[in-house]
C-alpha positions in Angstrom: 168.8 182.9 0.3 168.4 179.9 -1.8 169.8 177.6 0.8 167.6 179.2 3.7 164.6 179.1 1.2 165.4 175.5 0.3 165.6 174.8 3.9 162.3 176.5 4.6 160.8 174.9 1.8 162.0 171.5 3.0 160.4 172.3 6.6 157.2 173.5 5.1 157.1 170.3 2.9 158.0 168.2 5.9 155.2 169.9 7.9 152.7 169.6 5.2 153.4 165.9 4.8 153.5 165.5 8.5 150.1 167.1 8.7 148.6 165.2 6.0 149.8 161.9 7.6 148.4 163.1 10.9 145.2 163.8 9.4 145.1 160.5 7.7 146.0 158.8 10.8 143.5 160.9 12.9 140.7 160.3 10.5 141.5 156.5 10.2 141.5 156.5 14.1 138.2 158.4 14.2 136.7 156.1 11.8 137.9 153.1 13.7 136.6 154.8 16.8 133.1 155.3 15.4 132.9 152.0 14.1 133.9 150.6 17.4 131.3 153.0 19.1 128.6 151.5 16.6 129.7 148.2 17.5 129.5 148.9 21.2 126.2 150.5 20.7 124.7 147.7 18.9 126.2 145.3 21.5 124.8 147.5 24.2 121.4 147.7 22.6 121.4 143.9 22.4 122.4 143.6 26.0 119.8 146.1 27.0 117.1 144.2 25.0 118.3 140.7 26.5 118.5 142.5 29.9 115.0 144.0 29.5 113.7 140.5 28.5 115.2 139.1 31.6 113.9 141.7 33.7 110.5 141.4 32.4 110.6 137.7 32.8 111.9 138.1 36.3 109.4 140.9 37.0 106.4 138.5 35.9 107.9 136.0 38.0 108.5 138.1 41.0 105.1 139.4 40.5 103.5 136.0 40.5 105.7 135.2 43.7 104.6 138.5 45.2 101.0 138.0 44.5 101.3 134.4 46.0 103.0 135.8 49.1 100.5 138.6 49.3 97.6 136.1 49.2 99.5 134.0 51.8 99.9 137.1 53.9 96.2 138.0 53.5 95.3 134.5 54.6 97.7 134.6 57.5 96.5 138.0 58.4 92.9 136.8 58.2 93.7 133.9 60.4 95.6 136.1 62.7 92.4 138.5 62.8 90.2 135.6 63.7 92.8 134.6 66.5 93.0 138.1 67.7 89.1 138.3 67.9 89.1 135.1 69.7 91.9 136.2 72.0 89.9 139.4 72.6 86.8 137.6 73.7 88.9 135.3 75.8 90.6 138.3 77.5 87.1 139.9 77.9 86.1 136.6 79.5 89.2 136.4 81.6 88.6 139.8 82.6 85.2 139.2 83.7 86.2 135.9 85.5 88.9 137.8 87.0 86.7 140.6 88.3 84.2 137.9 89.7 87.2 135.9 91.2 88.8 138.9 92.5 85.2 139.9 94.2 84.8 136.4 95.4 88.5 136.3 96.7 88.0 139.6 98.3 84.9 138.3 100.0 86.7 135.1 100.9 89.6 136.9 102.4 87.1 139.2 104.4 85.1 136.1 105.7 88.6 134.5 106.5 89.6 137.4 108.4 86.3 137.6 110.3 86.7 133.7 110.8 90.0 134.1 112.2 88.9 136.7 114.5 86.2 134.5 115.8 88.7 131.7 116.1 91.0 133.8 118.0 88.2 134.7 120.3 87.0 131.1 120.4 90.7 130.1 121.1 90.9 132.6 124.0 87.7 131.3 125.5 88.9 127.9 125.1 92.0 128.5 126.8 90.2 130.2 129.7 87.8 127.4 129.7 90.7 124.8 130.0 92.3 126.8 132.8 89.2 126.3 135.0 88.8 122.7 136.1 85.0 123.0 136.6 84.5 124.4 133.3 86.7 121.6 131.8 84.3 119.0 133.5 81.3 120.8 132.0 83.1 120.9 128.7 83.7 117.3 128.8 80.2 116.5 129.7 79.0 118.6 126.7 81.3 117.1 124.1 80.3 113.5 125.4 76.7 114.5 125.1 77.1 115.8 121.5 78.9 112.8 120.5 76.2 110.3 122.0 73.5 112.6 120.3 75.3 112.4 117.0 75.4 108.6 117.4 71.8 108.5 117.8 71.6 107.8 121.6 68.7 109.6 123.4 69.1 110.8 126.8 66.8 109.1 129.4 66.3 106.3 126.9 69.8 104.8 126.3 71.8 106.7 128.8 71.4 109.0 131.9 73.3 112.0 133.0 74.4 112.9 136.6 71.9 110.4 138.1 72.8 109.3 141.7 72.9 105.4 142.0 70.0 103.6 143.9 72.3 101.8 146.5 75.3 104.1 146.9 75.5 107.8 146.9 78.0 108.4 144.0 77.0 110.2 141.0 78.5 108.9 137.7 78.6 111.6 134.8 76.9 109.2 132.4 75.2 105.9 132.9 74.3 103.7 129.9 71.4 101.6 130.0 71.9 97.9 128.7 69.5 95.0 128.3 68.2 93.1 131.3 68.4 96.3 133.5 72.3 96.3 133.5 74.3 99.5 133.4 77.7 100.8 132.4 79.0 104.0 134.0 81.3 106.6 132.7 83.2 109.6 134.0 84.3 112.7 131.9 86.5 114.4 134.7 90.0 114.6 133.3 93.2 115.9 134.8 94.7 118.6 132.5 96.4 121.1 134.5 99.9 119.8 134.2 99.3 118.8 130.4 98.4 122.5 129.7 101.6 123.6 131.8 103.7 121.1 129.7 102.4 122.5 126.5 103.0 126.2 127.6 106.4 125.4 129.0 109.4 127.1 127.4 112.3 125.1 128.8 112.6 121.3 128.1 113.4 120.7 131.6 110.0 122.2 132.7 108.3 120.3 129.9 109.7 116.9 131.0 108.7 117.7 134.7 105.2 118.6 133.8 104.8 115.6 131.6 105.7 113.3 134.4 103.3 115.2 136.7 100.6 114.6 134.0 101.2 110.9 133.9 101.0 110.7 137.6 97.8 112.7 137.4 96.2 110.1 135.1 97.3 107.1 137.0 95.9 108.7 140.3 92.6 109.6 138.4 92.3 105.8 137.4 92.8 104.7 141.0 90.2 107.2 142.2 87.5 106.0 139.9 87.9 102.4 141.4 86.9 104.0 144.7 83.7 105.7 143.4 81.5 102.3 143.6 80.9 102.7 139.8 81.3 98.9 139.6 78.5 97.8 141.8 76.9 94.4 141.5 73.9 95.6 143.5 73.3 98.3 140.6 73.6 95.4 138.0 76.7 97.2 136.6 79.3 95.6 134.4 82.5 94.8 135.9 84.3 97.9 134.2 83.9 101.5 133.9 84.5 104.1 131.1 87.0 107.1 131.4 86.3 109.7 128.9 89.4 111.9 127.6 87.7 115.0 126.0 90.6 115.7 123.5 92.2 113.5 120.8 95.7 115.1 121.2 95.6 114.2 124.8 94.5 110.7 124.3 97.3 110.4 121.6 99.8 111.8 124.1 98.9 109.4 126.5 99.1 106.5 124.1 102.5 107.6 122.8 104.1 108.6 126.0 103.0 105.8 128.2 101.8 102.8 126.1 101.6 100.5 129.1 99.1 102.8 130.8 96.0 101.7 128.6 96.9 97.9 129.7 97.2 99.2 133.3 94.0 100.9 133.2 92.2 97.9 131.8 93.8 95.7 134.5 92.0 98.0 137.1 88.9 97.8 134.9 89.0 101.1 133.6 88.5 101.5 129.9 90.2 105.0 128.2 88.3 106.3 125.4 88.5 109.5 123.3 85.8 111.2 121.3 86.5 109.2 118.3 86.7 106.0 120.0 83.7 106.5 122.4 81.0 105.3 120.2 83.1 102.5 118.9 83.9 101.4 122.6 80.0 101.6 123.5 79.2 99.6 120.3 81.7 96.9 121.2 80.4 96.7 124.8 76.8 96.4 123.6 77.7 93.8 121.1 79.7 91.7 123.8 76.9 92.1 126.3 74.3 90.9 123.7 76.7 88.1 122.7 76.9 87.1 126.4 73.2 87.2 126.8 72.9 85.2 123.6 75.1 82.6 124.7 73.2 82.3 127.9 70.1 82.2 126.2 71.4 79.4 123.9 72.6 77.4 126.8 69.0 77.8 128.3 67.4 76.6 124.9 69.9 73.7 124.9 68.8 72.8 128.5 65.0 73.0 127.3 65.7 70.8 124.2 67.4 68.2 126.5 64.4 68.4 129.0 62.0 68.0 126.1 64.0 65.1 124.7 63.9 63.3 128.1 60.0 64.0 128.3 59.5 62.8 124.7 61.4 59.5 125.5 59.2 58.9 128.5 55.9 59.8 126.3 57.0 57.4 123.7 57.5 54.4 126.6 54.2 55.3 127.8 52.7 55.5 124.4 54.1 52.0 123.6 52.7 50.5 126.8 49.4 51.9 126.0 49.6 50.4 122.5 50.4 46.9 124.3 47.4 47.5 126.5 45.2 48.5 123.7 46.3 45.3 121.8 45.3 43.2 124.6 41.9 44.8 125.0 41.4 44.3 121.4 42.1 40.6 121.7 39.7 40.4 124.8 37.1 42.3 122.6 37.3 39.8 119.8 37.2 36.9 122.1 34.0 38.3 123.9 32.3 39.3 120.4 33.3 35.8 119.1 32.4 33.6 121.9 30.2 35.3 124.4 27.9 36.9 122.1 27.1 33.7 120.3 26.4 32.0 123.5 24.0 34.8 124.4 22.5 34.6 121.2 21.9 31.0 121.5 20.5 31.5 125.0 18.1 34.2 123.8 16.9 31.8 121.1 16.2 29.2 123.6 14.4 31.8 125.8 12.3 32.8 122.9 11.3 29.1 122.2 10.4 28.6 125.9 8.3 31.8 125.8 6.3 30.5 122.9 6.2 27.0 124.4 8.6 25.4 121.9 11.3 24.1 124.3 12.3 20.6 124.0 12.8 18.4 127.0 16.0 17.0 125.6 17.7 20.3 125.0 20.5 21.0 127.7 20.1 23.9 130.0 22.0 27.2 129.3 25.9 26.9 130.4 26.8 29.2 133.2 29.4 31.8 132.1 32.2 32.9 134.4 31.5 36.7 135.2 34.2 39.0 133.8 35.8 41.7 135.6 35.5 44.0 132.5 32.3 45.6 131.3 31.0 43.9 128.3 30.9 46.3 125.4 27.7 46.4 123.3 27.5 44.2 120.2 27.6 46.3 117.0 24.3 46.6 115.5 22.4 45.6 118.6 20.8 48.0 121.3 
């Protein structure tokens, strides 16, 4: 019992000591933990205060930056609003202009469609016109007449139409009236049948064939004009005639396809002209004609000046001869007035003495003068 009790007491004492030691250790650790917690709390409070200060500083800075950005955004938004208003006005203006232009474009397209329709009708009419040789001649006359009127020339004043010549029965399409009753004839009939066939041909072979036929027709037309007495000295015409080609494209094609044809026509005294060159050709012809007459008038003036110079030389010779004769007559006059009048005065004085009985017997008789063949002039101052 005592041993067990002793063991039990020893165990209880050990447990008590262990509990006291555990309590002391636990209490000490708790005290340390509380102190650490207090310290951590104080540090955390300090950190929180520091963080709060930094947050406040950052908040103030961020608020200032935010205010600055807000003002910048407000300014930008204000400018953007003004720009939007300007753009809105521009859009309204563009919309109004678009409507106006769209209406104008619609009207233009409508007019263009109508014009195209009329052009198509005119093209068909022109094609039908060109297919008729007689109508082509009338069309050429009308075009030439319009060009002459646009150039300021007047019918029956500067030119005549379809007027039969006085000495032959041919009838030129146009007759241009030049100075000194001279004339220049023009024919507007031009072969276009093979040219139209060439233009409408599909194959190259046909096109080449019609081209050669067309150039042959032009050459034949040039030769035909020579036989129509359009160059007629009895009518006082110039020594060449005009052949009007009433289409610039055809005129250019002739130049391009057969350049020597123009010179060949000129060699046969036929001048080819187009609508654009007609008035220029007439102006050159008129100027050349005027220059020719001016040269003739100049030669005539020179002849008159030469005749006048010869007459003037003869006049000077005769006038000099007259001067010589007048000088001799003046000498004779002075001789008569110096000698004859003195002798006459002396004779009259003696006659007066005789008449009054004062004649001396010793005075000689009056000398007998030799009669002069010239009549004696009166003495100045005496009746």
